[in-house]
SETI-865911 format. One record per atom (N, C-alpha, C): atom name; chain; x, y, z; residue number from 1. Coordinates in steps of 0.2 Angstrom, whole numbers, m for minus. Atoms other than C-alpha are relative to their C-alpha. Example, Ala and Ser with C-alpha at 12.3 -4.5 7.8 and 13.67 -1.06 7.14 Angstrom:
BEGIN
<atomo=N, cadena=A, xx=4, yy=m6, zz=0, num=1>
<atomo=CA, cadena=A, xx=62, yy=m22, zz=39, num=1>
<atomo=C, cadena=A, xx=4, yy=6, zz=0, num=1>
<atomo=N, cadena=A, xx=m4, yy=m6, zz=m1, num=2>
<atomo=CA, cadena=A, xx=68, yy=m5, zz=36, num=2>
<atomo=C, cadena=A, xx=m4, yy=5, zz=3, num=2>
END
This chain:
BEGIN
<atomo=N, cadena=A, xx=6, yy=m1, zz=m4, num=1>
<atomo=CA, cadena=A, xx=436, yy=541, zz=467, num=1>
<atomo=C, cadena=A, xx=2, yy=5, zz=5, num=1>
<atomo=N, cadena=A, xx=m2, yy=m5, zz=m5, num=2>
<atomo=CA, cadena=A, xx=437, yy=556, zz=478, num=2>
<atomo=C, cadena=A, xx=m6, yy=0, zz=6, num=2>
<atomo=N, cadena=A, xx=5, yy=0, zz=m6, num=3>
<atomo=CA, cadena=A, xx=428, yy=555, zz=496, num=3>
<atomo=C, cadena=A, xx=m6, yy=m4, zz=m2, num=3>
<atomo=N, cadena=A, xx=6, yy=5, zz=1, num=4>
<atomo=CA, cadena=A, xx=417, yy=541, zz=490, num=4>
<atomo=C, cadena=A, xx=m4, yy=2, zz=m6, num=4>
<atomo=N, cadena=A, xx=4, yy=m2, zz=6, num=5>
<atomo=CA, cadena=A, xx=411, yy=550, zz=474, num=5>
<atomo=C, cadena=A, xx=3, yy=m4, zz=m6, num=5>
<atomo=N, cadena=A, xx=m2, yy=4, zz=6, num=6>
<atomo=CA, cadena=A, xx=411, yy=539, zz=458, num=6>
<atomo=C, cadena=A, xx=0, yy=5, zz=m6, num=6>
<atomo=N, cadena=A, xx=m1, yy=m4, zz=6, num=7>
<atomo=CA, cadena=A, xx=417, yy=548, zz=443, num=7>
<atomo=C, cadena=A, xx=m1, yy=m4, zz=m6, num=7>
<atomo=N, cadena=A, xx=1, yy=4, zz=6, num=8>
<atomo=CA, cadena=A, xx=414, yy=543, zz=425, num=8>
<atomo=C, cadena=A, xx=6, yy=m5, zz=m2, num=8>
<atomo=N, cadena=A, xx=m6, yy=4, zz=2, num=9>
<atomo=CA, cadena=A, xx=432, yy=536, zz=423, num=9>
<atomo=C, cadena=A, xx=2, yy=m5, zz=5, num=9>
<atomo=N, cadena=A, xx=m2, yy=5, zz=m5, num=10>
<atomo=CA, cadena=A, xx=432, yy=526, zz=439, num=10>
<atomo=C, cadena=A, xx=m1, yy=m7, zz=m3, num=10>
<atomo=N, cadena=A, xx=1, yy=7, zz=3, num=11>
<atomo=CA, cadena=A, xx=434, yy=508, zz=436, num=11>
<atomo=C, cadena=A, xx=m5, yy=m4, zz=4, num=11>
<atomo=N, cadena=A, xx=5, yy=4, zz=m3, num=12>
<atomo=CA, cadena=A, xx=418, yy=499, zz=440, num=12>
<atomo=C, cadena=A, xx=m3, yy=m4, zz=m6, num=12>
<atomo=N, cadena=A, xx=3, yy=4, zz=6, num=13>
<atomo=CA, cadena=A, xx=411, yy=485, zz=429, num=13>
<atomo=C, cadena=A, xx=m6, yy=m3, zz=3, num=13>
<atomo=N, cadena=A, xx=6, yy=3, zz=m2, num=14>
<atomo=CA, cadena=A, xx=394, yy=477, zz=430, num=14>
<atomo=C, cadena=A, xx=2, yy=m8, zz=1, num=14>
<atomo=N, cadena=A, xx=m1, yy=7, zz=m2, num=15>
<atomo=CA, cadena=A, xx=393, yy=459, zz=437, num=15>
<atomo=C, cadena=A, xx=m3, yy=m4, zz=m6, num=15>
<atomo=N, cadena=A, xx=3, yy=4, zz=5, num=16>
<atomo=CA, cadena=A, xx=391, yy=446, zz=423, num=16>
<atomo=C, cadena=A, xx=m2, yy=m7, zz=4, num=16>
<atomo=N, cadena=A, xx=2, yy=7, zz=m4, num=17>
<atomo=CA, cadena=A, xx=382, yy=429, zz=428, num=17>
<atomo=C, cadena=A, xx=6, yy=m4, zz=1, num=17>
<atomo=N, cadena=A, xx=m5, yy=5, zz=m1, num=18>
<atomo=CA, cadena=A, xx=394, yy=417, zz=436, num=18>
<atomo=C, cadena=A, xx=7, yy=4, zz=2, num=18>
<atomo=N, cadena=A, xx=m6, yy=m3, zz=m1, num=19>
<atomo=CA, cadena=A, xx=407, yy=431, zz=439, num=19>
<atomo=C, cadena=A, xx=0, yy=2, zz=8, num=19>
<atomo=N, cadena=A, xx=m1, yy=m2, zz=m7, num=20>
<atomo=CA, cadena=A, xx=413, yy=434, zz=457, num=20>
<atomo=C, cadena=A, xx=6, yy=4, zz=1, num=20>
<atomo=N, cadena=A, xx=m5, yy=m4, zz=0, num=21>
<atomo=CA, cadena=A, xx=424, yy=447, zz=463, num=21>
<atomo=C, cadena=A, xx=7, yy=m4, zz=3, num=21>
<atomo=N, cadena=A, xx=m7, yy=2, zz=m2, num=22>
<atomo=CA, cadena=A, xx=443, yy=443, zz=465, num=22>
<atomo=C, cadena=A, xx=1, yy=3, zz=7, num=22>
<atomo=N, cadena=A, xx=m2, yy=m3, zz=m7, num=23>
<atomo=CA, cadena=A, xx=451, yy=446, zz=482, num=23>
<atomo=C, cadena=A, xx=2, yy=7, zz=0, num=23>
<atomo=N, cadena=A, xx=m3, yy=m7, zz=1, num=24>
<atomo=CA, cadena=A, xx=458, yy=462, zz=475, num=24>
<atomo=C, cadena=A, xx=m6, yy=5, zz=m2, num=24>
<atomo=N, cadena=A, xx=6, yy=m4, zz=3, num=25>
<atomo=CA, cadena=A, xx=440, yy=469, zz=469, num=25>
<atomo=C, cadena=A, xx=m5, yy=0, zz=6, num=25>
<atomo=N, cadena=A, xx=5, yy=m1, zz=m5, num=26>
<atomo=CA, cadena=A, xx=425, yy=475, zz=479, num=26>
<atomo=C, cadena=A, xx=m7, yy=m1, zz=m4, num=26>
<atomo=N, cadena=A, xx=7, yy=1, zz=2, num=27>
<atomo=CA, cadena=A, xx=407, yy=469, zz=476, num=27>
<atomo=C, cadena=A, xx=m4, yy=7, zz=2, num=27>
<atomo=N, cadena=A, xx=4, yy=m6, zz=m1, num=28>
<atomo=CA, cadena=A, xx=395, yy=485, zz=474, num=28>
<atomo=C, cadena=A, xx=m7, yy=m2, zz=m2, num=28>
<atomo=N, cadena=A, xx=7, yy=2, zz=1, num=29>
<atomo=CA, cadena=A, xx=377, yy=480, zz=476, num=29>
<atomo=C, cadena=A, xx=m4, yy=6, zz=m4, num=29>
<atomo=N, cadena=A, xx=4, yy=m5, zz=4, num=30>
<atomo=CA, cadena=A, xx=365, yy=489, zz=464, num=30>
<atomo=C, cadena=A, xx=m3, yy=5, zz=5, num=30>
<atomo=N, cadena=A, xx=3, yy=m5, zz=m4, num=31>
<atomo=CA, cadena=A, xx=360, yy=506, zz=471, num=31>
<atomo=C, cadena=A, xx=5, yy=3, zz=5, num=31>
<atomo=N, cadena=A, xx=m5, yy=m2, zz=m5, num=32>
<atomo=CA, cadena=A, xx=375, yy=507, zz=483, num=32>
<atomo=C, cadena=A, xx=3, yy=7, zz=m1, num=32>
<atomo=N, cadena=A, xx=m3, yy=m7, zz=1, num=33>
<atomo=CA, cadena=A, xx=382, yy=522, zz=474, num=33>
<atomo=C, cadena=A, xx=m3, yy=3, zz=m6, num=33>
<atomo=N, cadena=A, xx=4, yy=m3, zz=6, num=34>
<atomo=CA, cadena=A, xx=369, yy=526, zz=461, num=34>
<atomo=C, cadena=A, xx=1, yy=m5, zz=m6, num=34>
<atomo=N, cadena=A, xx=m1, yy=5, zz=6, num=35>
<atomo=CA, cadena=A, xx=374, yy=511, zz=450, num=35>
<atomo=C, cadena=A, xx=m6, yy=m4, zz=m1, num=35>
<atomo=N, cadena=A, xx=6, yy=3, zz=1, num=36>
<atomo=CA, cadena=A, xx=359, yy=503, zz=442, num=36>
<atomo=C, cadena=A, xx=0, yy=m8, zz=1, num=36>
<atomo=N, cadena=A, xx=0, yy=7, zz=m1, num=37>
<atomo=CA, cadena=A, xx=365, yy=485, zz=443, num=37>
<atomo=C, cadena=A, xx=6, yy=m2, zz=5, num=37>
<atomo=N, cadena=A, xx=m5, yy=2, zz=m4, num=38>
<atomo=CA, cadena=A, xx=376, yy=475, zz=454, num=38>
<atomo=C, cadena=A, xx=7, yy=1, zz=m4, num=38>
<atomo=N, cadena=A, xx=m6, yy=m2, zz=3, num=39>
<atomo=CA, cadena=A, xx=394, yy=480, zz=450, num=39>
<atomo=C, cadena=A, xx=6, yy=m3, zz=4, num=39>
<atomo=N, cadena=A, xx=m6, yy=2, zz=m3, num=40>
<atomo=CA, cadena=A, xx=412, yy=476, zz=454, num=40>
<atomo=C, cadena=A, xx=5, yy=6, zz=m1, num=40>
<atomo=N, cadena=A, xx=m5, yy=m5, zz=0, num=41>
<atomo=CA, cadena=A, xx=425, yy=490, zz=459, num=41>
<atomo=C, cadena=A, xx=6, yy=m3, zz=m2, num=41>
<atomo=N, cadena=A, xx=m7, yy=3, zz=2, num=42>
<atomo=CA, cadena=A, xx=442, yy=487, zz=451, num=42>
<atomo=C, cadena=A, xx=5, yy=5, zz=2, num=42>
<atomo=N, cadena=A, xx=m5, yy=m4, zz=m3, num=43>
<atomo=CA, cadena=A, xx=454, yy=496, zz=462, num=43>
<atomo=C, cadena=A, xx=7, yy=m1, zz=m3, num=43>
<atomo=N, cadena=A, xx=m7, yy=1, zz=3, num=44>
<atomo=CA, cadena=A, xx=469, yy=488, zz=453, num=44>
<atomo=C, cadena=A, xx=0, yy=4, zz=m7, num=44>
<atomo=N, cadena=A, xx=0, yy=m3, zz=6, num=45>
<atomo=CA, cadena=A, xx=464, yy=498, zz=437, num=45>
<atomo=C, cadena=A, xx=m1, yy=7, zz=0, num=45>
<atomo=N, cadena=A, xx=1, yy=m8, zz=m1, num=46>
<atomo=CA, cadena=A, xx=463, yy=516, zz=444, num=46>
<atomo=C, cadena=A, xx=6, yy=3, zz=m4, num=46>
<atomo=N, cadena=A, xx=m5, yy=m4, zz=4, num=47>
<atomo=CA, cadena=A, xx=472, yy=529, zz=434, num=47>
<atomo=C, cadena=A, xx=m1, yy=7, zz=2, num=47>
<atomo=N, cadena=A, xx=0, yy=m7, zz=m1, num=48>
<atomo=CA, cadena=A, xx=476, yy=547, zz=435, num=48>
<atomo=C, cadena=A, xx=m3, yy=4, zz=m6, num=48>
<atomo=N, cadena=A, xx=3, yy=m4, zz=6, num=49>
<atomo=CA, cadena=A, xx=466, yy=559, zz=423, num=49>
<atomo=C, cadena=A, xx=0, yy=7, zz=2, num=49>
<atomo=N, cadena=A, xx=1, yy=m7, zz=m1, num=50>
<atomo=CA, cadena=A, xx=464, yy=577, zz=421, num=50>
<atomo=C, cadena=A, xx=m7, yy=2, zz=3, num=50>
<atomo=N, cadena=A, xx=7, yy=m2, zz=m3, num=51>
<atomo=CA, cadena=A, xx=450, yy=585, zz=431, num=51>
<atomo=C, cadena=A, xx=m4, yy=3, zz=m5, num=51>
<atomo=N, cadena=A, xx=4, yy=m3, zz=6, num=52>
<atomo=CA, cadena=A, xx=445, yy=594, zz=415, num=52>
<atomo=C, cadena=A, xx=m4, yy=m5, zz=m4, num=52>
<atomo=N, cadena=A, xx=3, yy=5, zz=4, num=53>
<atomo=CA, cadena=A, xx=440, yy=577, zz=408, num=53>
<atomo=C, cadena=A, xx=m7, yy=m2, zz=3, num=53>
<atomo=N, cadena=A, xx=6, yy=2, zz=m3, num=54>
<atomo=CA, cadena=A, xx=427, yy=575, zz=421, num=54>
<atomo=C, cadena=A, xx=m6, yy=4, zz=m1, num=54>
<atomo=N, cadena=A, xx=6, yy=m4, zz=2, num=55>
<atomo=CA, cadena=A, xx=410, yy=580, zz=415, num=55>
<atomo=C, cadena=A, xx=m6, yy=m1, zz=4, num=55>
<atomo=N, cadena=A, xx=5, yy=1, zz=m4, num=56>
<atomo=CA, cadena=A, xx=398, yy=572, zz=427, num=56>
<atomo=C, cadena=A, xx=1, yy=m5, zz=5, num=56>
<atomo=N, cadena=A, xx=0, yy=5, zz=m5, num=57>
<atomo=CA, cadena=A, xx=396, yy=561, zz=442, num=57>
<atomo=C, cadena=A, xx=m5, yy=m5, zz=m1, num=57>
<atomo=N, cadena=A, xx=4, yy=6, zz=1, num=58>
<atomo=CA, cadena=A, xx=389, yy=544, zz=442, num=58>
<atomo=C, cadena=A, xx=m4, yy=m1, zz=7, num=58>
<atomo=N, cadena=A, xx=3, yy=1, zz=m6, num=59>
<atomo=CA, cadena=A, xx=385, yy=543, zz=460, num=59>
<atomo=C, cadena=A, xx=5, yy=1, zz=6, num=59>
<atomo=N, cadena=A, xx=m3, yy=m1, zz=m6, num=60>
<atomo=CA, cadena=A, xx=391, yy=543, zz=478, num=60>
<atomo=C, cadena=A, xx=0, yy=m6, zz=5, num=60>
<atomo=N, cadena=A, xx=0, yy=6, zz=m4, num=61>
<atomo=CA, cadena=A, xx=396, yy=529, zz=489, num=61>
<atomo=C, cadena=A, xx=0, yy=2, zz=8, num=61>
<atomo=N, cadena=A, xx=1, yy=m3, zz=m7, num=62>
<atomo=CA, cadena=A, xx=389, yy=533, zz=506, num=62>
<atomo=C, cadena=A, xx=2, yy=m6, zz=6, num=62>
<atomo=N, cadena=A, xx=m1, yy=6, zz=m4, num=63>
<atomo=CA, cadena=A, xx=391, yy=515, zz=514, num=63>
<atomo=C, cadena=A, xx=7, yy=0, zz=3, num=63>
<atomo=N, cadena=A, xx=m7, yy=0, zz=m3, num=64>
<atomo=CA, cadena=A, xx=406, yy=517, zz=526, num=64>
<atomo=C, cadena=A, xx=4, yy=m6, zz=0, num=64>
<atomo=N, cadena=A, xx=m4, yy=6, zz=0, num=65>
<atomo=CA, cadena=A, xx=410, yy=499, zz=526, num=65>
<atomo=C, cadena=A, xx=2, yy=m2, zz=m7, num=65>
<atomo=N, cadena=A, xx=m3, yy=1, zz=7, num=66>
<atomo=CA, cadena=A, xx=411, yy=498, zz=507, num=66>
<atomo=C, cadena=A, xx=5, yy=5, zz=m2, num=66>
<atomo=N, cadena=A, xx=m6, yy=m5, zz=1, num=67>
<atomo=CA, cadena=A, xx=421, yy=514, zz=506, num=67>
<atomo=C, cadena=A, xx=6, yy=m2, zz=3, num=67>
<atomo=N, cadena=A, xx=m6, yy=2, zz=m3, num=68>
<atomo=CA, cadena=A, xx=433, yy=507, zz=518, num=68>
<atomo=C, cadena=A, xx=3, yy=m6, zz=m3, num=68>
<atomo=N, cadena=A, xx=m2, yy=6, zz=4, num=69>
<atomo=CA, cadena=A, xx=434, yy=491, zz=508, num=69>
<atomo=C, cadena=A, xx=4, yy=2, zz=m6, num=69>
<atomo=N, cadena=A, xx=m2, yy=m3, zz=6, num=70>
<atomo=CA, cadena=A, xx=437, yy=501, zz=492, num=70>
<atomo=C, cadena=A, xx=7, yy=3, zz=2, num=70>
<atomo=N, cadena=A, xx=m7, yy=m3, zz=m2, num=71>
<atomo=CA, cadena=A, xx=451, yy=511, zz=501, num=71>
<atomo=C, cadena=A, xx=5, yy=m5, zz=2, num=71>
<atomo=N, cadena=A, xx=m5, yy=5, zz=m2, num=72>
<atomo=CA, cadena=A, xx=459, yy=496, zz=508, num=72>
<atomo=C, cadena=A, xx=3, yy=m3, zz=m6, num=72>
<atomo=N, cadena=A, xx=m2, yy=3, zz=6, num=73>
<atomo=CA, cadena=A, xx=460, yy=488, zz=491, num=73>
<atomo=C, cadena=A, xx=4, yy=4, zz=m4, num=73>
<atomo=N, cadena=A, xx=m4, yy=m4, zz=4, num=74>
<atomo=CA, cadena=A, xx=467, yy=503, zz=483, num=74>
<atomo=C, cadena=A, xx=7, yy=1, zz=3, num=74>
<atomo=N, cadena=A, xx=m6, yy=0, zz=m4, num=75>
<atomo=CA, cadena=A, xx=480, yy=505, zz=497, num=75>
<atomo=C, cadena=A, xx=4, yy=m6, zz=m1, num=75>
<atomo=N, cadena=A, xx=m3, yy=6, zz=0, num=76>
<atomo=CA, cadena=A, xx=484, yy=487, zz=496, num=76>
<atomo=C, cadena=A, xx=4, yy=m1, zz=m7, num=76>
<atomo=N, cadena=A, xx=m3, yy=0, zz=7, num=77>
<atomo=CA, cadena=A, xx=487, yy=488, zz=477, num=77>
<atomo=C, cadena=A, xx=6, yy=4, zz=m1, num=77>
<atomo=N, cadena=A, xx=m6, yy=m5, zz=0, num=78>
<atomo=CA, cadena=A, xx=499, yy=503, zz=480, num=78>
<atomo=C, cadena=A, xx=5, yy=m2, zz=4, num=78>
<atomo=N, cadena=A, xx=m6, yy=2, zz=m4, num=79>
<atomo=CA, cadena=A, xx=509, yy=493, zz=492, num=79>
<atomo=C, cadena=A, xx=m1, yy=2, zz=8, num=79>
<atomo=N, cadena=A, xx=1, yy=m2, zz=m7, num=80>
<atomo=CA, cadena=A, xx=501, yy=500, zz=508, num=80>
<atomo=C, cadena=A, xx=m5, yy=m4, zz=4, num=80>
<atomo=N, cadena=A, xx=5, yy=4, zz=m3, num=81>
<atomo=CA, cadena=A, xx=493, yy=485, zz=515, num=81>
<atomo=C, cadena=A, xx=m1, yy=1, zz=8, num=81>
<atomo=N, cadena=A, xx=0, yy=m1, zz=m7, num=82>
<atomo=CA, cadena=A, xx=496, yy=490, zz=533, num=82>
<atomo=C, cadena=A, xx=2, yy=7, zz=1, num=82>
<atomo=N, cadena=A, xx=m2, yy=m7, zz=m1, num=83>
<atomo=CA, cadena=A, xx=495, yy=509, zz=537, num=83>
<atomo=C, cadena=A, xx=4, yy=1, zz=6, num=83>
<atomo=N, cadena=A, xx=m5, yy=0, zz=m6, num=84>
<atomo=CA, cadena=A, xx=504, yy=506, zz=553, num=84>
<atomo=C, cadena=A, xx=7, yy=0, zz=m2, num=84>
<atomo=N, cadena=A, xx=m7, yy=0, zz=3, num=85>
<atomo=CA, cadena=A, xx=519, yy=503, zz=543, num=85>
<atomo=C, cadena=A, xx=2, yy=8, zz=m2, num=85>
<atomo=N, cadena=A, xx=m1, yy=m7, zz=2, num=86>
<atomo=CA, cadena=A, xx=518, yy=521, zz=537, num=86>
<atomo=C, cadena=A, xx=1, yy=5, zz=6, num=86>
<atomo=N, cadena=A, xx=m1, yy=m4, zz=m6, num=87>
<atomo=CA, cadena=A, xx=517, yy=528, zz=554, num=87>
<atomo=C, cadena=A, xx=6, yy=m1, zz=4, num=87>
<atomo=N, cadena=A, xx=m7, yy=2, zz=m3, num=88>
<atomo=CA, cadena=A, xx=533, yy=519, zz=560, num=88>
<atomo=C, cadena=A, xx=5, yy=4, zz=m3, num=88>
<atomo=N, cadena=A, xx=m6, yy=m3, zz=3, num=89>
<atomo=CA, cadena=A, xx=549, yy=528, zz=558, num=89>
<atomo=C, cadena=A, xx=5, yy=m5, zz=m3, num=89>
<atomo=N, cadena=A, xx=m5, yy=5, zz=4, num=90>
<atomo=CA, cadena=A, xx=562, yy=520, zz=546, num=90>
<atomo=C, cadena=A, xx=6, yy=m2, zz=5, num=90>
END
């Protein structure tokens, strides 16, 4: 996901009945990013792909609270749970 833009290979799944997001996932209500149904962002399943594989955009996540939550979950998954640690000198 780049600057809040959902690409076809971003890991988002629709919410199944009785399915609630895990602490490392983010609930994305229908329409929040062009998604037709309630969905769950799966930041722990991101992967790098070639820009040439991108054919279309699915939507754009404008809600800054949701964007921040997705970013925090991605950073946490990568081991950067507190960015203040990055700013400190070793």
